[in-house]
C-alpha positions as CSV (number, residue, x, y, z in Angstrom):
1,M,-25.7,9.2,-16.8
2,V,-23.3,7.6,-14.2
3,E,-25.7,4.6,-13.8
4,A,-25.8,4.2,-17.6
5,R,-22.1,4.1,-17.8
6,R,-21.8,1.6,-14.9
7,S,-24.4,-0.7,-16.6
8,K,-22.6,-0.5,-20.0
9,L,-19.2,-1.2,-18.3
10,A,-20.7,-4.2,-16.4
11,A,-22.2,-5.6,-19.7
12,L,-18.8,-5.3,-21.5
13,K,-17.0,-7.0,-18.6
14,G,-19.5,-9.8,-18.6
15,L,-19.1,-10.3,-22.4
16,F,-15.3,-9.9,-22.6
17,G,-14.3,-10.3,-19.0
18,P,-11.7,-13.2,-19.0
19,R,-10.3,-12.3,-22.4
20,F,-10.1,-8.6,-21.5
21,R,-8.3,-9.3,-18.3
22,R,-5.8,-11.6,-20.0
23,I,-5.0,-9.0,-22.6
24,Q,-4.8,-6.3,-20.0
25,R,-2.3,-8.4,-18.0
26,Q,-0.2,-9.1,-21.1
27,L,0.0,-5.4,-21.9
28,A,0.8,-4.5,-18.3
29,V,3.7,-7.0,-18.3
30,R,5.1,-5.4,-21.4
31,V,4.7,-1.9,-20.0
32,F,5.5,-2.3,-16.3
33,D,7.7,-5.5,-16.1
34,R,10.3,-4.7,-18.6
35,G,13.9,-5.5,-17.9
36,G,13.3,-8.7,-15.9
37,L,10.8,-7.4,-13.3
38,D,8.0,-9.5,-12.0
39,T,5.2,-7.5,-10.4
40,V,2.1,-7.7,-12.5
41,E,1.0,-11.3,-12.2
42,P,-1.4,-11.8,-9.2
43,A,-1.2,-14.6,-6.6
44,S,-4.2,-16.1,-4.9
45,I,-4.6,-16.8,-1.2
46,E,-4.3,-20.5,-2.0
47,D,-1.1,-20.0,-3.9
48,L,0.4,-18.1,-1.0
49,G,-0.9,-20.3,1.7
50,L,-2.6,-17.4,3.5
51,G,-5.2,-17.7,6.2
52,E,-8.4,-16.0,7.2
53,H,-8.6,-12.2,6.9
54,M,-5.6,-12.1,4.6
55,H,-5.8,-10.9,1.0
56,P,-4.3,-12.2,-2.2
57,Y,-1.4,-10.4,-4.0
58,K,-2.4,-7.7,-6.5
59,A,0.2,-5.1,-7.6
60,S,-0.4,-1.5,-6.6
61,G,-1.1,0.9,-9.4
62,R,2.1,2.5,-10.8
63,F,0.7,6.0,-10.0
64,F,-0.6,5.4,-6.5
65,L,2.4,7.1,-4.9
66,R,2.1,10.1,-7.2
67,R,-1.5,10.5,-6.1
68,A,-0.5,10.1,-2.4
69,L,2.8,12.0,-2.1
70,R,4.1,15.4,-2.8
71,A,7.8,15.8,-3.3
72,Y,8.0,18.8,-0.9
73,E,6.5,16.6,1.9
74,I,9.5,14.3,2.0
75,G,12.6,15.3,4.0
76,P,16.1,13.6,4.3
77,A,15.1,12.0,7.6
78,D,11.8,10.4,6.5
79,V,11.3,6.7,6.5
80,F,8.8,4.8,4.3
81,V,7.3,1.5,5.3
82,D,5.1,-0.7,3.0
83,L,3.0,-3.0,5.1
84,G,2.2,-5.9,2.8
85,S,4.9,-5.2,0.2
86,G,4.2,-8.2,-2.0
87,K,6.6,-8.3,-5.0
88,G,8.0,-4.9,-4.1
89,R,6.6,-2.6,-6.7
90,I,5.8,0.2,-4.2
91,V,9.1,-0.4,-2.4
92,C,11.0,0.2,-5.7
93,L,8.9,3.3,-6.6
94,A,9.2,4.8,-3.1
95,A,13.0,4.3,-3.3
96,R,13.0,6.7,-6.2
97,Y,12.1,9.5,-3.7
98,P,14.8,10.8,-1.4
99,F,13.8,8.9,1.7
100,A,16.4,8.1,4.4
101,R,15.2,4.4,4.4
102,V,12.5,2.3,2.6
103,I,11.2,-0.9,4.2
104,G,8.9,-3.5,2.8
105,V,7.2,-6.0,5.1
106,E,5.6,-9.1,3.7
107,L,4.4,-12.4,5.2
108,S,5.0,-14.6,2.1
109,G,8.5,-15.7,1.7
110,E,7.9,-16.4,-2.0
111,L,6.7,-12.9,-2.6
112,S,9.7,-11.5,-0.6
113,R,12.1,-13.5,-2.7
114,I,10.6,-12.0,-5.9
115,A,10.6,-8.6,-4.4
116,Q,14.4,-8.9,-3.6
117,H,15.0,-9.9,-7.3
118,N,13.0,-6.9,-8.5
119,L,14.8,-4.6,-6.1
120,E,18.3,-5.7,-7.3
121,T,17.1,-5.3,-10.9
122,R,16.3,-1.6,-10.3
123,R,18.8,-0.7,-7.5
124,Q,21.1,1.4,-9.7
125,R,18.1,3.7,-10.5
126,L,17.0,4.4,-7.0
127,A,17.6,7.6,-5.1
128,C,17.4,5.8,-1.7
129,Q,19.9,3.0,-1.4
130,R,18.9,2.0,2.1
131,V,16.2,-0.5,1.2
132,E,15.2,-3.4,3.4
133,L,12.8,-6.3,2.8
134,V,11.5,-8.0,5.9
135,T,9.5,-11.3,5.9
136,A,7.2,-11.0,8.9
137,D,3.7,-11.3,10.2
138,L,2.1,-7.8,9.9
139,T,0.3,-8.3,13.2
140,A,3.5,-9.0,15.0
141,Y,5.8,-6.6,13.2
142,E,7.0,-3.7,15.4
143,I,6.7,-0.5,13.5
144,P,10.0,1.4,13.5
145,D,9.8,4.4,15.7
146,D,11.4,6.6,13.0
147,A,8.8,5.6,10.3
148,T,7.1,8.7,9.0
149,F,5.2,7.3,6.0
150,L,3.2,4.0,6.1
151,Y,1.6,2.5,3.0
152,M,-1.0,-0.3,2.9
153,F,-2.8,-1.8,-0.1
154,N,-5.6,-3.5,1.8
155,P,-3.3,-6.4,3.1
156,V,-5.6,-7.7,5.8
157,D,-9.0,-7.0,7.4
158,G,-11.0,-7.6,10.6
159,P,-9.0,-8.5,13.7
160,L,-5.7,-8.7,11.8
161,F,-6.2,-5.1,10.7
162,S,-7.0,-4.1,14.3
163,A,-3.8,-5.7,15.5
164,M,-1.8,-3.9,12.8
165,L,-3.4,-0.6,13.6
166,A,-2.6,-1.1,17.3
167,N,1.1,-1.6,16.4
168,I,1.1,1.6,14.5
169,I,-0.5,3.5,17.4
170,A,1.9,1.9,19.9
171,S,4.8,3.2,17.8
172,L,3.3,6.7,17.9
173,D,2.9,6.5,21.6
174,R,6.5,5.4,22.1
175,R,7.7,8.3,19.9
176,P,5.1,11.0,19.0
177,R,5.9,12.4,15.6
178,A,4.5,13.5,12.3
179,L,3.3,10.4,10.3
180,R,1.3,9.9,7.1
181,L,-0.7,6.8,6.6
182,I,-1.5,5.9,2.9
183,Y,-4.3,3.5,2.6
184,V,-5.3,2.0,-0.8
185,A,-8.6,0.1,-1.3
186,P,-9.5,1.3,2.2
187,A,-11.9,-1.4,3.3
188,E,-11.1,-0.8,7.0
189,A,-11.1,3.0,7.0
190,A,-13.7,3.0,9.7
191,Q,-11.3,1.4,12.1
192,I,-8.7,4.1,11.5
193,E,-11.3,6.9,11.9
194,A,-12.8,5.3,15.0
195,S,-9.4,5.2,16.7
196,G,-9.4,9.0,17.0
197,R,-5.7,9.0,16.3
198,F,-5.7,10.0,12.6
199,R,-7.1,12.8,10.5
200,L,-8.0,12.5,6.8
201,V,-6.0,14.9,4.8
202,R,-6.3,13.6,1.2
203,A,-8.8,11.4,-0.7
204,S,-8.2,10.4,-4.3
205,R,-10.5,8.7,-6.8
206,G,-8.0,8.5,-9.6
207,I,-9.7,8.3,-13.0
208,R,-12.9,6.6,-11.7
209,L,-14.8,9.7,-10.6
210,D,-18.0,7.7,-10.4
211,L,-16.6,5.5,-7.5
212,P,-15.8,6.3,-3.8
213,P,-12.2,7.4,-3.2
214,S,-9.8,4.4,-3.6
215,L,-6.8,6.1,-1.9
216,L,-6.9,7.8,1.5
217,V,-4.1,9.7,3.2
218,Y,-4.2,10.2,7.0
219,E,-2.1,12.3,9.3
220,A,-1.4,11.1,12.8
221,L,-2.7,13.1,15.7
222,P,-0.7,13.7,18.9
223,P,-1.7,11.4,21.8
224,A,-3.4,14.2,23.7
225,A,-5.5,15.0,20.6
226,G,-6.2,11.3,20.1
227,T,-8.5,11.3,23.1
228,L,-11.0,13.6,21.3
229,P,-13.8,12.2,19.2
230,P,-12.8,11.6,15.5
231,R,-13.7,14.5,13.2
């Protein structure tokens, strides 16, 4: 039955693909980008001038954070960092929660400029007013040692992901603490699990129950436990 549904869906996409995606984007703009926001429209690697192992901009789903976070898990000292924050949709959504700080890190200056506009458009509605947008290379960005929630929507892969993961672990080594890592479209999940420094605590498929989990939530392990083989 699942295979039949997949085949039917693939056939429909092949028949109506470009037109369907155009209509889908138009509806998404009307629903999600009301009031002057600009988050829906994607941007290609060529448009952004990105290099090898970097990925184009695509907005995170509006309900990704609801799938990843529970309100009782967030305390007044928690700090949220979006690694690869793009146009700032997740930054704005995270700032609706009572975090102490919310930080977005993005390589593209153009996307950061749009994110700043989106942030100012929504600032009065945010529970967290300490929001910072940083334009920086993810592989060189030093993870704040008070960060307790990290979010990634598949921003990079291969050696660039390895470097970013090393920066996360370096921060945990400098200041051991509770930390949740939210990873969407987890193409490099194997690297996280092979590090031995994280334990999977939540996996979400969303509405596509026929596909592998598209959102994973990891919990950081203490340095001593990190020397053990991954579970």
